N, C-alpha and C positions, 0 to 999 in steps of 0.2 A: 305547785299546792296543789293535787286534781281535782277533781271535780270530785269524787269524793272526801277527802279534807273540807273541800269546802264546805256540802251541803253537812257538815260533823261538825261544825264552828259553827255556819251562818243561818241552818236550820233552826237549833234549839233558840236561839234571836228573836226569833218572829219579827224580821225585817217589816216586815206591810205595818205589824202595829206597833211603832216605836213612834207614832204620828201626834199621841198624847204623852211626852215629856216638852216637846217644841210650843203644844197651845201650852200645856202649866206653867212652864216658865217664862212664855210670854206674857202672860196675863201675873205674873211676879211684876216684872218687868214695867209690866202697865199700871200697876198701885202703885211704883217708887217713883214714876213717872210723872204720873200723877200727885205725888207727895209732893213734887218741888223739889224730888231728889235729882241729879245726872249723875247718866247711866258713864257706870265705868267698864269699858267696853271689853278689858278683862276681865275682872268678876263676872258680867253678863255669860260669856265664853265657859266660865268653866262652873259655872251653875248649872250649866246647859247642856255638857261634860256627863258632869255628877247626878244628874234626872238622867240622863240618857241612859247613863254605867250601872244605875238602880236599878232601871226598868229591866237590859238585860240583864240581870243578876237574877229577875226574879223569875226571870223565861225559864233563863235554862236551867235554877235548882230546880225547876218545877216541872220542866219538860225531864230531867237528870229522875228524881225523883218517883213521877208517874210513872216512870221507865222500869225503874226500878219495884217499883210497886206493884206491879201485870197490870196497870188502871190501861194504857196507851192498847194494848191488847182488847181492849173488850171496848172502849169509846168508840163512838157514832160522830168521826170529825164533820165538821161541818166546814165555812171558809172564816167561819168567829169565834171555833169551839172545837175543844177534845186535840190540842198541838198542833204539832208540823209532821208526825211518821216519820221526822228524820231518825230518832233512836231505835225504830223497830224495822224500820229499812236498813239500817247501818247496827245491828246490835255491837259491835265489837267498838263502836267510837264515843259508846256512850259514856267514857270517862272524858273525853271533850267537852260532853254538853257541862261535867263539874269544874273541870277544870275551868270554862268562857266561865261562871258563875258566882265563883272565886275572884277572880282575877279581875272581874267589875266591881262586884262588891267591895277588894280591896280598892280603885279606881275612886273606888263612893265616897271607899274610908278617909284617902288620903286627904282628898279635895275638902271632905268635909274639918278635916283638921286643921289644915290652912287657911278655908276662912274663918275656926275657931281662934286663930295663931290673930288672924286682922281682927277682925270682930268684939269678938271676948267669949266666954261660955255662954252667953246669952243664948248660942248658938247649939246648943249641949243636946238639950230634953227631945230636940227635934230633928235633932243626928241621931241622935238610941233610939230613939221612936222608930224611927225610918232603918236603921239595920239589924230591931228586930222583926219588923214588917219582912221583910227579901228572909229572913235565916228562917223565921217563924209560920210563916203563910200555906205554905203546900204540906206541910209535915203535922204542926197543930194547929192554926187556925180554920184551917176549912171543918174540921172535928165538931164549932161549935158554931153554931145557925148565923148570932149577933155578932159573932166575934167576923166571921168571913164573909157579913154584907157588908161590916164597913172599914175591914182595913186595906180594903184599896183604896175606897174614895179618902180615907188618910191619907196613904200614901202617893195620891195623885192632885190629893184636895190642900190641907194644912200643913201638909211637910214640904213638897214640888215649889205653890204659891207664896207663901208666908215662908219658905227657906230662901227664896231666893229674894224677894223684896228686903227681909233682911239683912243677906250681905252685900246687898247693893246699897244701903238707906242706913245697920247700923241700929237696926230698931225694930220691933214691933209695930206693926197701926193696926185699926179692931176695920182700916180700907183694905186691906191684904188677910181679914179674917174675912170680912164679910163674901169678897170676893169669889176667896177659896172657899168659900162653903158650895161653890156652885157643883166645881169639878170634885169635891166631897160626893155629892149626893146623883151626878153624871155618872162618873166612872164607877160607886156601887152596882147603878141600876145595870153599867156596862155588863161588868162580871154578875150579877145578878142572872137577867136576860141572858147571857149564855150558858148558864148551868141545866139548860133545862135543856137542850141533848143530849145531857153526862147523867143522867139523876142515877138512871136506871147501874151502867156504870163504877157513878161512884159509891153505892149505893155496898158494892163487891170488898170498897178498900177498905173502908170505916168512915165516911165522910160524911156528914149531916147538914148542912149548909140548909137556906131557906125552905128550895124545891123541895127536898126530902123530905123538912120536918115541916112543913105547915101544903104540903101540896101545890103546885103549881097555879091552882084556881087564885088561893091565899095571896103569895106571892108576886100574880101581875097587879094584884088590888096596891102590894106595898113597892113595887113598883112604880104605877101609877104618882102612890103620894110621891117616894122621892124624886120623881120630874119635877112633882109640885114644887115641892121643896127650892128646889134647884130653882126656879122664875120666882118664888117668890120670893130667895133671897135678897135676888137682884132688887125688886122693888122694895125690899125692909132698908134695902141700904140706902136706897134715893131720899127714902123718907125722915131717914137721923140722916141725911146729912153728908156720910162717908164715903157713897158713891155720885157721879154730875148724875143729871137726866141724859145728856149722852148716853149712857152705860141702859137706859131704856129698849138701845137699838138692840141688846142681846137676846130679848123675848122676841125674836123674830120668830125664834125656830121654833116658838110653842103652837107653830103649826102644823110643824111636823111632828112633831112630841105626841100630839094627840092620838093624831089618825096610828101614831106607832099604839096607843095607848090597847088601840081598840082592835090594832090587829097582834097583838101580843095574847086581848080578854079572849080574841075569836079562836087562836091559830098555836093555842098551849096547847094544847097533844096532840098538837099537827104539826111535828118540824119542817116537813120541809117547805111548808106555805109559811111558817115560823120565820126561817131564812130574813126571806125580803128588810119583814121587820126588823133582822135582827145587825144585817147591814147598818137602815133608816135611825136607828140605836148608835151605833159608829160616828155615823154624821151628826144630833146632835152631840155629842162626847167633845166633837173635834171642834165646827161651826161656833157653839154658845162660848164657850171660853175663847174662841179665836175675835171671835166680833166685841166680849167684853170688851178685852185687850186691844183693840183697834180703838174702841172708843174713849179709854181712859189717853190713848198716848194724839190721838185728837183734841181732845181737852189739855191738855197737861200745858 
């Protein structure tokens, strides 16, 4: 396989961004462990593969659609937004991104079908919603400010966390639901802030996400509110008795979150100065669910 072929395959996967599924699957495993369920390693590994495949699929299909729509030729790439740039560099390899996205989607679907055979049809609503989000996100959901805001959080929050917990325990739980709200709010915030550099380019192809609809200044307020909601979910979970006292350790990232909100508010219109805060946003997205997962495993 040549370097060009490797770039065509792995570029649209956006490998550096595939750290989110392990964090979310770990959180789902943590809620299952804290509930007293014995962790089936085969099921956990399959859940991990399914989650990573789902993320690869949405990434690759996004890259393909952004190239075909012409968006890739207008975006201002940053380390956290604007795509990989692999398709504009090698236009003749665009079909590889589409194939990668479809194969990954098929892998995710097959794993879901297997788990429905093992655990029953209770998993079907999550599975169908997950596949719908993957297929519809770039072409349709990005045309709606509200759906574009919540779709990423749904995928990495309730779908991955509750889905993992369900395949390990065979049932839904309030613990997994409350825990899933943490990545729901954080990942929605992640994509929200990453949209700031792409506002003008996205307008050209008809996207209508929140920074376009209400402006960056107002979007920063939504960003701050979603960050607060993620931490309040942990506190509410503890007060309700569905999360242990140890789960409050995940609140430590609040220090970084406060400075990130301030930086986003100050530099919303200055992308080069905003980039370090986009990086901090990624750290918050990984560290918080991982800390919550660790706390659940420790006391299980």
